[in-house]
N, C-alpha and C positions, 0 to 999 in steps of 0.2 A: 437810845439805840446808837451803836458805834458807827462811825463813818469809815467805810472801806474804800481805798483807792484802787478799785478794780480796774480802772482804765490804765493803770500803771503796771498791772501784773503781767507776767509772761503769758499766762493762759488762764482763762475764766470759763467756767461751765455754768450756764444759767439753766435751771430746771423750771419748766413751765408746763402747765396742764394742757394748754392749747396754743393756737397761733394768733390769738386775739391781741389787741393793743395793750391790755393790762389795766392797771389801776387808773381810774378816771379817764381812760382813753388817751393817756399821754404816751407818746412814743419815746422809748429809752434809747438814746444813741449808742449805749454800750452794746446792745443787741447786734449792732451792725459793725462793730469794731473787728479788726483783724485778729485780735487775741481772744475772741469770744466764740464759744461753741454752744449752740442751743441743744438742750436735751428735753424732749417732750415726754411727759408722763407724770404719774403720781410721785411727788418728791420722795416719800419714804421708800417706795419700791425701787425707784431709780437709784437712790443713794446706796441701798443695800446691794444692788447689782454692781455699782461702781466699786464699792468697798471689796466685794468678793473678787472682782476682776483684778484689783490692785494686789490683793493678798495672793491671788493665783500667780501673778508675775513674780513675787518673791519666792514662792514655793518652786516654780519651774527653774529658777536660776540656782537654787540651793541643791537641786538634784544632780 
């Protein structure tokens, strides 16, 4: 599995099903970073909605 330096990114979106601590109950400090936005829901449906929103931005500026 590749290592991503998400802590160094300008913006990070974390998709989670719920508000629990996650794998093995370990708290991830990335979740509390200033560059992180939490998005709750099913990953597939959330990503479809995010992609549609981004595509909509491109279409609205082209008009």
